[in-house]
PDB file of the backbone (N, CA, C, O) and the ligand in Angstrom, with CONECT records:
HET     ZN  A 101       1
ATOM      1  N   MET A   1       8.952  11.444 -30.323  1.00  0.00           N
ATOM      2  CA  MET A   1       9.679  10.848 -29.271  1.00  0.00           C
ATOM      3  C   MET A   1      10.167   9.480 -29.666  1.00  0.00           C
ATOM      4  O   MET A   1       9.408   8.673 -30.203  1.00  0.00           O
ATOM      5  N   GLN A   2      11.414   9.218 -29.408  1.00  0.00           N
ATOM      6  CA  GLN A   2      11.994   7.909 -29.728  1.00  0.00           C
ATOM      7  C   GLN A   2      11.645   6.884 -28.624  1.00  0.00           C
ATOM      8  O   GLN A   2      11.612   7.242 -27.446  1.00  0.00           O
ATOM      9  N   CYS A   3      11.392   5.657 -28.983  1.00  0.00           N
ATOM     10  CA  CYS A   3      11.155   4.634 -28.034  1.00  0.00           C
ATOM     11  C   CYS A   3      12.476   3.916 -27.739  1.00  0.00           C
ATOM     12  O   CYS A   3      13.047   3.241 -28.595  1.00  0.00           O
ATOM     13  N   VAL A   4      12.935   4.088 -26.503  1.00  0.00           N
ATOM     14  CA  VAL A   4      14.204   3.503 -26.171  1.00  0.00           C
ATOM     15  C   VAL A   4      13.993   2.284 -25.133  1.00  0.00           C
ATOM     16  O   VAL A   4      13.413   2.413 -24.055  1.00  0.00           O
ATOM     17  N   SER A   5      14.521   1.143 -25.593  1.00  0.00           N
ATOM     18  CA  SER A   5      14.418  -0.011 -24.692  1.00  0.00           C
ATOM     19  C   SER A   5      15.582  -0.073 -23.761  1.00  0.00           C
ATOM     20  O   SER A   5      16.709   0.186 -24.184  1.00  0.00           O
ATOM     21  N   PRO A   6      15.370  -0.404 -22.505  1.00  0.00           N
ATOM     22  CA  PRO A   6      16.566  -0.470 -21.592  1.00  0.00           C
ATOM     23  C   PRO A   6      17.424  -1.640 -21.845  1.00  0.00           C
ATOM     24  O   PRO A   6      18.543  -1.662 -21.334  1.00  0.00           O
ATOM     25  N   LEU A   7      17.018  -2.610 -22.575  1.00  0.00           N
ATOM     26  CA  LEU A   7      17.869  -3.767 -22.840  1.00  0.00           C
ATOM     27  C   LEU A   7      17.866  -4.057 -24.338  1.00  0.00           C
ATOM     28  O   LEU A   7      16.883  -3.764 -25.019  1.00  0.00           O
ATOM     29  N   PRO A   8      18.968  -4.635 -24.866  1.00  0.00           N
ATOM     30  CA  PRO A   8      18.981  -5.093 -26.267  1.00  0.00           C
ATOM     31  C   PRO A   8      17.777  -6.072 -26.427  1.00  0.00           C
ATOM     32  O   PRO A   8      17.451  -6.821 -25.507  1.00  0.00           O
ATOM     33  N   LEU A   9      17.154  -6.043 -27.577  1.00  0.00           N
ATOM     34  CA  LEU A   9      15.972  -6.890 -27.824  1.00  0.00           C
ATOM     35  C   LEU A   9      16.339  -8.347 -27.638  1.00  0.00           C
ATOM     36  O   LEU A   9      15.473  -9.135 -27.257  1.00  0.00           O
ATOM     37  N   SER A  10      17.593  -8.753 -27.891  1.00  0.00           N
ATOM     38  CA  SER A  10      17.980 -10.162 -27.785  1.00  0.00           C
ATOM     39  C   SER A  10      17.898 -10.650 -26.274  1.00  0.00           C
ATOM     40  O   SER A  10      17.817 -11.846 -25.996  1.00  0.00           O
ATOM     41  N   LEU A  11      17.924  -9.661 -25.333  1.00  0.00           N
ATOM     42  CA  LEU A  11      17.970 -10.050 -23.928  1.00  0.00           C
ATOM     43  C   LEU A  11      16.545 -10.021 -23.353  1.00  0.00           C
ATOM     44  O   LEU A  11      16.342 -10.441 -22.214  1.00  0.00           O
ATOM     45  N   ILE A  12      15.586  -9.546 -24.094  1.00  0.00           N
ATOM     46  CA  ILE A  12      14.222  -9.540 -23.553  1.00  0.00           C
ATOM     47  C   ILE A  12      13.479 -10.777 -23.887  1.00  0.00           C
ATOM     48  O   ILE A  12      13.196 -11.018 -25.061  1.00  0.00           O
ATOM     49  N   PRO A  13      13.123 -11.636 -22.848  1.00  0.00           N
ATOM     50  CA  PRO A  13      12.671 -12.967 -23.210  1.00  0.00           C
ATOM     51  C   PRO A  13      11.206 -13.056 -23.772  1.00  0.00           C
ATOM     52  O   PRO A  13      10.849 -14.056 -24.395  1.00  0.00           O
ATOM     53  N   HIS A  14      10.409 -12.055 -23.555  1.00  0.00           N
ATOM     54  CA  HIS A  14       9.021 -12.141 -23.937  1.00  0.00           C
ATOM     55  C   HIS A  14       8.642 -11.098 -24.986  1.00  0.00           C
ATOM     56  O   HIS A  14       7.530 -10.570 -24.981  1.00  0.00           O
ATOM     57  N   ARG A  15       9.599 -10.806 -25.898  1.00  0.00           N
ATOM     58  CA  ARG A  15       9.329  -9.708 -26.818  1.00  0.00           C
ATOM     59  C   ARG A  15       8.322 -10.141 -27.827  1.00  0.00           C
ATOM     60  O   ARG A  15       7.745  -9.288 -28.502  1.00  0.00           O
ATOM     61  N   SER A  16       8.056 -11.492 -27.983  1.00  0.00           N
ATOM     62  CA  SER A  16       7.019 -11.968 -28.903  1.00  0.00           C
ATOM     63  C   SER A  16       5.621 -11.444 -28.594  1.00  0.00           C
ATOM     64  O   SER A  16       4.764 -11.398 -29.476  1.00  0.00           O
ATOM     65  N   LEU A  17       5.389 -11.047 -27.339  1.00  0.00           N
ATOM     66  CA  LEU A  17       4.136 -10.546 -26.894  1.00  0.00           C
ATOM     67  C   LEU A  17       3.732  -9.295 -27.705  1.00  0.00           C
ATOM     68  O   LEU A  17       2.549  -8.974 -27.818  1.00  0.00           O
ATOM     69  N   PHE A  18       4.736  -8.599 -28.263  1.00  0.00           N
ATOM     70  CA  PHE A  18       4.474  -7.319 -28.942  1.00  0.00           C
ATOM     71  C   PHE A  18       4.470  -7.512 -30.451  1.00  0.00           C
ATOM     72  O   PHE A  18       4.150  -6.563 -31.167  1.00  0.00           O
ATOM     73  N   ILE A  19       4.803  -8.668 -30.968  1.00  0.00           N
ATOM     74  CA  ILE A  19       4.887  -8.881 -32.411  1.00  0.00           C
ATOM     75  C   ILE A  19       3.465  -8.947 -32.898  1.00  0.00           C
ATOM     76  O   ILE A  19       2.662  -9.726 -32.386  1.00  0.00           O
ATOM     77  N   GLY A  20       3.139  -8.120 -33.905  1.00  0.00           N
ATOM     78  CA  GLY A  20       1.805  -8.101 -34.485  1.00  0.00           C
ATOM     79  C   GLY A  20       0.793  -7.276 -33.749  1.00  0.00           C
ATOM     80  O   GLY A  20      -0.327  -7.078 -34.221  1.00  0.00           O
ATOM     81  N   GLU A  21       1.203  -6.770 -32.536  1.00  0.00           N
ATOM     82  CA  GLU A  21       0.265  -5.942 -31.825  1.00  0.00           C
ATOM     83  C   GLU A  21       0.620  -4.456 -31.983  1.00  0.00           C
ATOM     84  O   GLU A  21       1.780  -4.065 -32.116  1.00  0.00           O
ATOM     85  N   VAL A  22      -0.437  -3.668 -31.961  1.00  0.00           N
ATOM     86  CA  VAL A  22      -0.256  -2.213 -31.987  1.00  0.00           C
ATOM     87  C   VAL A  22      -0.323  -1.811 -30.516  1.00  0.00           C
ATOM     88  O   VAL A  22      -1.412  -1.538 -30.011  1.00  0.00           O
ATOM     89  N   ALA A  23       0.842  -1.765 -29.794  1.00  0.00           N
ATOM     90  CA  ALA A  23       0.882  -1.527 -28.393  1.00  0.00           C
ATOM     91  C   ALA A  23       0.966  -0.029 -28.135  1.00  0.00           C
ATOM     92  O   ALA A  23       2.034   0.455 -27.761  1.00  0.00           O
ATOM     93  N   MET A  24      -0.147   0.749 -28.324  1.00  0.00           N
ATOM     94  CA  MET A  24      -0.119   2.116 -28.053  1.00  0.00           C
ATOM     95  C   MET A  24      -0.834   2.407 -26.798  1.00  0.00           C
ATOM     96  O   MET A  24      -2.035   2.141 -26.735  1.00  0.00           O
ATOM     97  N   VAL A  25      -0.229   2.919 -25.807  1.00  0.00           N
ATOM     98  CA  VAL A  25      -0.795   3.277 -24.513  1.00  0.00           C
ATOM     99  C   VAL A  25      -0.487   4.752 -24.261  1.00  0.00           C
ATOM    100  O   VAL A  25       0.641   5.204 -24.463  1.00  0.00           O
ATOM    101  N   ASN A  26      -1.504   5.497 -23.818  1.00  0.00           N
ATOM    102  CA  ASN A  26      -1.186   6.912 -23.467  1.00  0.00           C
ATOM    103  C   ASN A  26      -1.079   7.026 -21.943  1.00  0.00           C
ATOM    104  O   ASN A  26      -1.805   6.364 -21.201  1.00  0.00           O
ATOM    105  N   CYS A  27      -0.198   7.841 -21.519  1.00  0.00           N
ATOM    106  CA  CYS A  27       0.037   8.104 -20.069  1.00  0.00           C
ATOM    107  C   CYS A  27      -1.259   8.591 -19.363  1.00  0.00           C
ATOM    108  O   CYS A  27      -1.887   9.542 -19.826  1.00  0.00           O
ATOM    109  N   PRO A  28      -1.634   7.973 -18.303  1.00  0.00           N
ATOM    110  CA  PRO A  28      -2.863   8.433 -17.679  1.00  0.00           C
ATOM    111  C   PRO A  28      -2.656   9.804 -16.955  1.00  0.00           C
ATOM    112  O   PRO A  28      -3.610  10.431 -16.497  1.00  0.00           O
ATOM    113  N   SER A  29      -1.421  10.217 -16.878  1.00  0.00           N
ATOM    114  CA  SER A  29      -1.194  11.562 -16.161  1.00  0.00           C
ATOM    115  C   SER A  29      -1.073  12.685 -17.181  1.00  0.00           C
ATOM    116  O   SER A  29      -1.721  13.719 -17.019  1.00  0.00           O
ATOM    117  N   CYS A  30      -0.269  12.520 -18.225  1.00  0.00           N
ATOM    118  CA  CYS A  30       0.005  13.608 -19.247  1.00  0.00           C
ATOM    119  C   CYS A  30      -0.550  13.357 -20.539  1.00  0.00           C
ATOM    120  O   CYS A  30      -0.522  14.247 -21.388  1.00  0.00           O
ATOM    121  N   SER A  31      -1.121  12.083 -20.811  1.00  0.00           N
ATOM    122  CA  SER A  31      -1.750  11.625 -22.038  1.00  0.00           C
ATOM    123  C   SER A  31      -0.792  11.483 -23.193  1.00  0.00           C
ATOM    124  O   SER A  31      -1.271  11.248 -24.303  1.00  0.00           O
ATOM    125  N   LYS A  32       0.497  11.600 -23.047  1.00  0.00           N
ATOM    126  CA  LYS A  32       1.464  11.419 -24.166  1.00  0.00           C
ATOM    127  C   LYS A  32       1.641   9.893 -24.334  1.00  0.00           C
ATOM    128  O   LYS A  32       1.336   9.131 -23.416  1.00  0.00           O
ATOM    129  N   PRO A  33       2.133   9.453 -25.502  1.00  0.00           N
ATOM    130  CA  PRO A  33       2.343   8.051 -25.767  1.00  0.00           C
ATOM    131  C   PRO A  33       3.424   7.463 -24.796  1.00  0.00           C
ATOM    132  O   PRO A  33       4.438   8.099 -24.510  1.00  0.00           O
ATOM    133  N   MET A  34       3.166   6.282 -24.332  1.00  0.00           N
ATOM    134  CA  MET A  34       4.083   5.615 -23.415  1.00  0.00           C
ATOM    135  C   MET A  34       4.914   4.578 -24.152  1.00  0.00           C
ATOM    136  O   MET A  34       4.419   4.037 -25.142  1.00  0.00           O
ATOM    137  N   ALA A  35       6.108   4.267 -23.758  1.00  0.00           N
ATOM    138  CA  ALA A  35       7.049   3.349 -24.436  1.00  0.00           C
ATOM    139  C   ALA A  35       6.827   1.975 -23.746  1.00  0.00           C
ATOM    140  O   ALA A  35       6.763   1.875 -22.520  1.00  0.00           O
ATOM    141  N   PRO A  36       6.712   0.920 -24.597  1.00  0.00           N
ATOM    142  CA  PRO A  36       6.560  -0.478 -24.107  1.00  0.00           C
ATOM    143  C   PRO A  36       7.875  -0.970 -23.549  1.00  0.00           C
ATOM    144  O   PRO A  36       8.952  -0.525 -23.946  1.00  0.00           O
ATOM    145  N   GLY A  37       7.757  -1.927 -22.592  1.00  0.00           N
ATOM    146  CA  GLY A  37       8.968  -2.536 -21.942  1.00  0.00           C
ATOM    147  C   GLY A  37       8.555  -3.506 -20.899  1.00  0.00           C
ATOM    148  O   GLY A  37       7.425  -3.994 -20.884  1.00  0.00           O
ATOM    149  N   PHE A  38       9.468  -3.782 -20.033  1.00  0.00           N
ATOM    150  CA  PHE A  38       9.176  -4.788 -18.966  1.00  0.00           C
ATOM    151  C   PHE A  38       9.745  -4.227 -17.658  1.00  0.00           C
ATOM    152  O   PHE A  38      10.845  -3.677 -17.631  1.00  0.00           O
ATOM    153  N   LEU A  39       8.985  -4.376 -16.591  1.00  0.00           N
ATOM    154  CA  LEU A  39       9.538  -4.257 -15.279  1.00  0.00           C
ATOM    155  C   LEU A  39      10.236  -5.528 -14.846  1.00  0.00           C
ATOM    156  O   LEU A  39       9.608  -6.578 -14.708  1.00  0.00           O
ATOM    157  N   GLY A  40      11.534  -5.430 -14.632  1.00  0.00           N
ATOM    158  CA  GLY A  40      12.226  -6.682 -14.204  1.00  0.00           C
ATOM    159  C   GLY A  40      12.680  -6.585 -12.828  1.00  0.00           C
ATOM    160  O   GLY A  40      13.179  -5.539 -12.413  1.00  0.00           O
ATOM    161  N   SER A  41      12.533  -7.652 -12.065  1.00  0.00           N
ATOM    162  CA  SER A  41      12.998  -7.698 -10.702  1.00  0.00           C
ATOM    163  C   SER A  41      13.533  -9.109 -10.416  1.00  0.00           C
ATOM    164  O   SER A  41      13.134 -10.085 -11.052  1.00  0.00           O
ATOM    165  N   GLU A  42      14.470  -9.189  -9.415  1.00  0.00           N
ATOM    166  CA  GLU A  42      15.037 -10.430  -9.028  1.00  0.00           C
ATOM    167  C   GLU A  42      14.192 -11.010  -7.866  1.00  0.00           C
ATOM    168  O   GLU A  42      13.944 -10.343  -6.861  1.00  0.00           O
ATOM    169  N   SER A  43      13.759 -12.284  -8.045  1.00  0.00           N
ATOM    170  CA  SER A  43      12.877 -12.918  -7.060  1.00  0.00           C
ATOM    171  C   SER A  43      12.999 -14.378  -7.165  1.00  0.00           C
ATOM    172  O   SER A  43      12.253 -14.982  -7.936  1.00  0.00           O
ATOM    173  N   PHE A  44      13.860 -14.990  -6.468  1.00  0.00           N
ATOM    174  CA  PHE A  44      13.990 -16.426  -6.488  1.00  0.00           C
ATOM    175  C   PHE A  44      12.809 -17.169  -5.776  1.00  0.00           C
ATOM    176  O   PHE A  44      12.436 -18.286  -6.135  1.00  0.00           O
ATOM    177  N   ILE A  45      12.273 -16.504  -4.790  1.00  0.00           N
ATOM    178  CA  ILE A  45      11.223 -17.169  -3.980  1.00  0.00           C
ATOM    179  C   ILE A  45       9.912 -16.332  -4.146  1.00  0.00           C
ATOM    180  O   ILE A  45       9.884 -15.129  -3.887  1.00  0.00           O
ATOM    181  N   GLY A  46       8.832 -17.030  -4.591  1.00  0.00           N
ATOM    182  CA  GLY A  46       7.534 -16.385  -4.557  1.00  0.00           C
ATOM    183  C   GLY A  46       7.163 -15.422  -5.632  1.00  0.00           C
ATOM    184  O   GLY A  46       6.021 -14.964  -5.672  1.00  0.00           O
ATOM    185  N   GLY A  47       8.114 -15.077  -6.545  1.00  0.00           N
ATOM    186  CA  GLY A  47       7.813 -14.173  -7.603  1.00  0.00           C
ATOM    187  C   GLY A  47       7.563 -12.739  -7.104  1.00  0.00           C
ATOM    188  O   GLY A  47       7.820 -12.400  -5.949  1.00  0.00           O
ATOM    189  N   SER A  48       7.042 -11.905  -8.045  1.00  0.00           N
ATOM    190  CA  SER A  48       6.760 -10.523  -7.642  1.00  0.00           C
ATOM    191  C   SER A  48       5.296 -10.422  -7.057  1.00  0.00           C
ATOM    192  O   SER A  48       4.373 -11.052  -7.575  1.00  0.00           O
ATOM    193  N   LYS A  49       5.127  -9.648  -6.017  1.00  0.00           N
ATOM    194  CA  LYS A  49       3.845  -9.520  -5.417  1.00  0.00           C
ATOM    195  C   LYS A  49       3.314  -8.090  -5.411  1.00  0.00           C
ATOM    196  O   LYS A  49       4.060  -7.114  -5.495  1.00  0.00           O
ATOM    197  N   TRP A  50       2.045  -8.019  -5.311  1.00  0.00           N
ATOM    198  CA  TRP A  50       1.291  -6.713  -5.225  1.00  0.00           C
ATOM    199  C   TRP A  50       0.786  -6.524  -3.781  1.00  0.00           C
ATOM    200  O   TRP A  50       0.092  -7.399  -3.262  1.00  0.00           O
ATOM    201  N   PHE A  51       1.109  -5.445  -3.151  1.00  0.00           N
ATOM    202  CA  PHE A  51       0.698  -5.170  -1.796  1.00  0.00           C
ATOM    203  C   PHE A  51      -0.195  -4.002  -1.692  1.00  0.00           C
ATOM    204  O   PHE A  51       0.069  -2.986  -2.335  1.00  0.00           O
ATOM    205  N   LEU A  52      -1.287  -4.074  -0.889  1.00  0.00           N
ATOM    206  CA  LEU A  52      -2.133  -2.952  -0.713  1.00  0.00           C
ATOM    207  C   LEU A  52      -1.444  -1.945   0.304  1.00  0.00           C
ATOM    208  O   LEU A  52      -1.736  -0.749   0.316  1.00  0.00           O
ATOM    209  N   GLU A  53      -0.541  -2.495   1.125  1.00  0.00           N
ATOM    210  CA  GLU A  53       0.305  -1.594   2.003  1.00  0.00           C
ATOM    211  C   GLU A  53       1.533  -2.342   2.332  1.00  0.00           C
ATOM    212  O   GLU A  53       1.599  -3.568   2.246  1.00  0.00           O
ATOM    213  N   ARG A  54       2.511  -1.578   2.712  1.00  0.00           N
ATOM    214  CA  ARG A  54       3.809  -2.182   3.135  1.00  0.00           C
ATOM    215  C   ARG A  54       3.620  -3.138   4.325  1.00  0.00           C
ATOM    216  O   ARG A  54       2.840  -2.868   5.238  1.00  0.00           O
ATOM    217  N   THR A  55       4.355  -4.266   4.291  1.00  0.00           N
ATOM    218  CA  THR A  55       4.302  -5.114   5.398  1.00  0.00           C
ATOM    219  C   THR A  55       5.677  -5.485   5.859  1.00  0.00           C
ATOM    220  O   THR A  55       6.624  -5.348   5.084  1.00  0.00           O
ATOM    221  N   ARG A  56       5.848  -5.945   7.066  1.00  0.00           N
ATOM    222  CA  ARG A  56       7.146  -6.389   7.617  1.00  0.00           C
ATOM    223  C   ARG A  56       7.667  -7.630   6.815  1.00  0.00           C
ATOM    224  O   ARG A  56       6.929  -8.581   6.556  1.00  0.00           O
ATOM    225  N   LEU A  57       8.901  -7.570   6.462  1.00  0.00           N
ATOM    226  CA  LEU A  57       9.520  -8.680   5.739  1.00  0.00           C
ATOM    227  C   LEU A  57       8.722  -9.115   4.445  1.00  0.00           C
ATOM    228  O   LEU A  57       8.813 -10.250   3.976  1.00  0.00           O
ATOM    229  N   ALA A  58       7.974  -8.169   3.936  1.00  0.00           N
ATOM    230  CA  ALA A  58       7.186  -8.429   2.729  1.00  0.00           C
ATOM    231  C   ALA A  58       6.345  -9.707   2.808  1.00  0.00           C
ATOM    232  O   ALA A  58       6.230 -10.459   1.841  1.00  0.00           O
ATOM    233  N   MET A  59       5.775  -9.923   3.968  1.00  0.00           N
ATOM    234  CA  MET A  59       4.889 -11.026   4.196  1.00  0.00           C
ATOM    235  C   MET A  59       3.466 -10.688   3.544  1.00  0.00           C
ATOM    236  O   MET A  59       3.011  -9.544   3.557  1.00  0.00           O
ATOM    237  N   GLY A  60       2.827 -11.743   2.993  1.00  0.00           N
ATOM    238  CA  GLY A  60       1.559 -11.496   2.361  1.00  0.00           C
ATOM    239  C   GLY A  60       1.651 -11.027   0.908  1.00  0.00           C
ATOM    240  O   GLY A  60       2.636 -11.317   0.229  1.00  0.00           O
ATOM    241  N   GLY A  61       0.684 -10.341   0.448  1.00  0.00           N
ATOM    242  CA  GLY A  61       0.682  -9.853  -0.951  1.00  0.00           C
ATOM    243  C   GLY A  61       0.191 -10.861  -1.903  1.00  0.00           C
ATOM    244  O   GLY A  61       0.068 -12.040  -1.572  1.00  0.00           O
ATOM    245  N   GLU A  62      -0.095 -10.420  -3.091  1.00  0.00           N
ATOM    246  CA  GLU A  62      -0.670 -11.321  -4.169  1.00  0.00           C
ATOM    247  C   GLU A  62       0.303 -11.445  -5.303  1.00  0.00           C
ATOM    248  O   GLU A  62       0.729 -10.437  -5.867  1.00  0.00           O
ATOM    249  N   GLU A  63       0.661 -12.648  -5.648  1.00  0.00           N
ATOM    250  CA  GLU A  63       1.650 -12.878  -6.719  1.00  0.00           C
ATOM    251  C   GLU A  63       1.134 -12.318  -8.028  1.00  0.00           C
ATOM    252  O   GLU A  63       0.005 -12.615  -8.418  1.00  0.00           O
ATOM    253  N   VAL A  64       1.938 -11.507  -8.723  1.00  0.00           N
ATOM    254  CA  VAL A  64       1.645 -10.993 -10.015  1.00  0.00           C
ATOM    255  C   VAL A  64       2.660 -11.356 -11.061  1.00  0.00           C
ATOM    256  O   VAL A  64       2.536 -10.964 -12.221  1.00  0.00           O
ATOM    257  N   GLY A  65       3.683 -12.117 -10.650  1.00  0.00           N
ATOM    258  CA  GLY A  65       4.686 -12.552 -11.664  1.00  0.00           C
ATOM    259  C   GLY A  65       5.527 -13.674 -11.172  1.00  0.00           C
ATOM    260  O   GLY A  65       6.089 -13.557 -10.083  1.00  0.00           O
ATOM    261  N   LYS A  66       5.658 -14.738 -11.875  1.00  0.00           N
ATOM    262  CA  LYS A  66       6.521 -15.900 -11.405  1.00  0.00           C
ATOM    263  C   LYS A  66       7.921 -15.647 -11.964  1.00  0.00           C
ATOM    264  O   LYS A  66       8.136 -15.131 -13.061  1.00  0.00           O
ATOM    265  N   PRO A  67       8.910 -16.089 -11.044  1.00  0.00           N
ATOM    266  CA  PRO A  67      10.294 -16.028 -11.520  1.00  0.00           C
ATOM    267  C   PRO A  67      10.630 -17.082 -12.602  1.00  0.00           C
ATOM    268  O   PRO A  67      10.134 -18.208 -12.560  1.00  0.00           O
ATOM    269  N   ASP A  68      11.467 -16.697 -13.552  1.00  0.00           N
ATOM    270  CA  ASP A  68      11.933 -17.690 -14.556  1.00  0.00           C
ATOM    271  C   ASP A  68      13.063 -18.574 -13.978  1.00  0.00           C
ATOM    272  O   ASP A  68      13.320 -18.535 -12.775  1.00  0.00           O
ATOM    273  N   THR A  69      13.709 -19.337 -14.800  1.00  0.00           N
ATOM    274  CA  THR A  69      14.738 -20.290 -14.319  1.00  0.00           C
ATOM    275  C   THR A  69      15.870 -19.560 -13.680  1.00  0.00           C
ATOM    276  O   THR A  69      16.531 -20.122 -12.806  1.00  0.00           O
ATOM    277  N   TRP A  70      16.140 -18.310 -14.070  1.00  0.00           N
ATOM    278  CA  TRP A  70      17.313 -17.525 -13.579  1.00  0.00           C
ATOM    279  C   TRP A  70      16.829 -16.641 -12.376  1.00  0.00           C
ATOM    280  O   TRP A  70      17.612 -15.806 -11.923  1.00  0.00           O
ATOM    281  N   GLY A  71      15.667 -16.773 -11.878  1.00  0.00           N
ATOM    282  CA  GLY A  71      15.159 -16.025 -10.745  1.00  0.00           C
ATOM    283  C   GLY A  71      14.705 -14.594 -11.098  1.00  0.00           C
ATOM    284  O   GLY A  71      14.633 -13.741 -10.213  1.00  0.00           O
ATOM    285  N   MET A  72      14.401 -14.324 -12.363  1.00  0.00           N
ATOM    286  CA  MET A  72      13.990 -12.971 -12.767  1.00  0.00           C
ATOM    287  C   MET A  72      12.561 -13.054 -13.061  1.00  0.00           C
ATOM    288  O   MET A  72      12.076 -14.047 -13.603  1.00  0.00           O
ATOM    289  N   VAL A  73      11.822 -11.948 -12.687  1.00  0.00           N
ATOM    290  CA  VAL A  73      10.454 -11.677 -13.050  1.00  0.00           C
ATOM    291  C   VAL A  73      10.424 -10.524 -14.024  1.00  0.00           C
ATOM    292  O   VAL A  73      10.967  -9.450 -13.765  1.00  0.00           O
ATOM    293  N   TYR A  74       9.753 -10.775 -15.193  1.00  0.00           N
ATOM    294  CA  TYR A  74       9.483  -9.719 -16.135  1.00  0.00           C
ATOM    295  C   TYR A  74       8.044  -9.461 -16.335  1.00  0.00           C
ATOM    296  O   TYR A  74       7.327 -10.337 -16.818  1.00  0.00           O
ATOM    297  N   ILE A  75       7.579  -8.301 -15.988  1.00  0.00           N
ATOM    298  CA  ILE A  75       6.195  -7.916 -16.075  1.00  0.00           C
ATOM    299  C   ILE A  75       6.020  -6.956 -17.227  1.00  0.00           C
ATOM    300  O   ILE A  75       6.567  -5.857 -17.137  1.00  0.00           O
ATOM    301  N   PRO A  76       5.322  -7.255 -18.288  1.00  0.00           N
ATOM    302  CA  PRO A  76       5.205  -6.331 -19.490  1.00  0.00           C
ATOM    303  C   PRO A  76       4.315  -5.067 -19.109  1.00  0.00           C
ATOM    304  O   PRO A  76       3.372  -5.113 -18.318  1.00  0.00           O
ATOM    305  N   GLY A  77       4.724  -3.997 -19.746  1.00  0.00           N
ATOM    306  CA  GLY A  77       3.908  -2.732 -19.466  1.00  0.00           C
ATOM    307  C   GLY A  77       4.435  -1.630 -20.238  1.00  0.00           C
ATOM    308  O   GLY A  77       5.186  -1.843 -21.190  1.00  0.00           O
ATOM    309  N   HIS A  78       4.082  -0.435 -19.880  1.00  0.00           N
ATOM    310  CA  HIS A  78       4.499   0.798 -20.570  1.00  0.00           C
ATOM    311  C   HIS A  78       4.950   1.864 -19.526  1.00  0.00           C
ATOM    312  O   HIS A  78       4.528   1.903 -18.370  1.00  0.00           O
ATOM    313  N   ARG A  79       5.815   2.687 -20.044  1.00  0.00           N
ATOM    314  CA  ARG A  79       6.434   3.732 -19.104  1.00  0.00           C
ATOM    315  C   ARG A  79       6.370   5.073 -19.753  1.00  0.00           C
ATOM    316  O   ARG A  79       6.582   5.216 -20.957  1.00  0.00           O
ATOM    317  N   CYS A  80       6.068   6.086 -18.920  1.00  0.00           N
ATOM    318  CA  CYS A  80       6.233   7.500 -19.276  1.00  0.00           C
ATOM    319  C   CYS A  80       7.432   7.980 -18.558  1.00  0.00           C
ATOM    320  O   CYS A  80       7.448   7.996 -17.327  1.00  0.00           O
ATOM    321  N   ARG A  81       8.510   8.401 -19.320  1.00  0.00           N
ATOM    322  CA  ARG A  81       9.711   8.852 -18.665  1.00  0.00           C
ATOM    323  C   ARG A  81       9.448  10.210 -18.015  1.00  0.00           C
ATOM    324  O   ARG A  81      10.035  10.479 -16.967  1.00  0.00           O
ATOM    325  N   GLU A  82       8.619  11.064 -18.560  1.00  0.00           N
ATOM    326  CA  GLU A  82       8.409  12.397 -18.047  1.00  0.00           C
ATOM    327  C   GLU A  82       7.720  12.314 -16.694  1.00  0.00           C
ATOM    328  O   GLU A  82       8.174  12.981 -15.764  1.00  0.00           O
ATOM    329  N   CYS A  83       6.630  11.525 -16.519  1.00  0.00           N
ATOM    330  CA  CYS A  83       5.859  11.501 -15.281  1.00  0.00           C
ATOM    331  C   CYS A  83       6.451  10.385 -14.357  1.00  0.00           C
ATOM    332  O   CYS A  83       6.055  10.291 -13.196  1.00  0.00           O
ATOM    333  N   LYS A  84       7.382   9.552 -14.859  1.00  0.00           N
ATOM    334  CA  LYS A  84       7.847   8.372 -14.117  1.00  0.00           C
ATOM    335  C   LYS A  84       6.637   7.516 -13.754  1.00  0.00           C
ATOM    336  O   LYS A  84       6.548   7.038 -12.623  1.00  0.00           O
ATOM    337  N   MET A  85       5.699   7.311 -14.687  1.00  0.00           N
ATOM    338  CA  MET A  85       4.555   6.503 -14.542  1.00  0.00           C
ATOM    339  C   MET A  85       4.720   5.200 -15.216  1.00  0.00           C
ATOM    340  O   MET A  85       5.155   5.155 -16.366  1.00  0.00           O
ATOM    341  N   LEU A  86       4.368   4.050 -14.505  1.00  0.00           N
ATOM    342  CA  LEU A  86       4.355   2.758 -15.097  1.00  0.00           C
ATOM    343  C   LEU A  86       2.880   2.277 -15.209  1.00  0.00           C
ATOM    344  O   LEU A  86       2.066   2.533 -14.322  1.00  0.00           O
ATOM    345  N   VAL A  87       2.574   1.599 -16.281  1.00  0.00           N
ATOM    346  CA  VAL A  87       1.323   0.837 -16.473  1.00  0.00           C
ATOM    347  C   VAL A  87       1.659  -0.538 -16.745  1.00  0.00           C
ATOM    348  O   VAL A  87       2.234  -0.788 -17.803  1.00  0.00           O
ATOM    349  N   LEU A  88       1.375  -1.482 -15.921  1.00  0.00           N
ATOM    350  CA  LEU A  88       1.863  -2.888 -16.015  1.00  0.00           C
ATOM    351  C   LEU A  88       0.665  -3.843 -16.322  1.00  0.00           C
ATOM    352  O   LEU A  88      -0.448  -3.597 -15.858  1.00  0.00           O
ATOM    353  N   GLN A  89       0.895  -4.895 -17.079  1.00  0.00           N
ATOM    354  CA  GLN A  89      -0.062  -5.901 -17.368  1.00  0.00           C
ATOM    355  C   GLN A  89       0.462  -7.222 -16.812  1.00  0.00           C
ATOM    356  O   GLN A  89       1.564  -7.603 -17.205  1.00  0.00           O
ATOM    357  N   TYR A  90      -0.244  -7.978 -15.909  1.00  0.00           N
ATOM    358  CA  TYR A  90       0.243  -9.231 -15.460  1.00  0.00           C
ATOM    359  C   TYR A  90      -0.704 -10.286 -15.745  1.00  0.00           C
ATOM    360  O   TYR A  90      -0.450 -11.447 -15.425  1.00  0.00           O
TER     361      TYR A  90
HETATM  362 ZN    ZN A 101       3.163  11.156 -18.554  1.00  0.00          ZN2+
END
């Protein structure tokens, strides 16, 4: 299976995280190899947060990623395209 990045490598700001690492993660659902990448989201205020449940106006939650200068949050992780499963590291 080919590893396809959603962005050209030149546009991924933290690709150095993977240089020299053997980033092999198997899907917790189907056990096939997962492809490395980043979950990107726009968040000018407060970064990306993790919630135990949905809240009104996204109040509360625990910050898991700070926005960069351009208001983007990139959380490194792995994806299984078949199961639509994400495994993130923050
Ligand atoms: Zn899978």
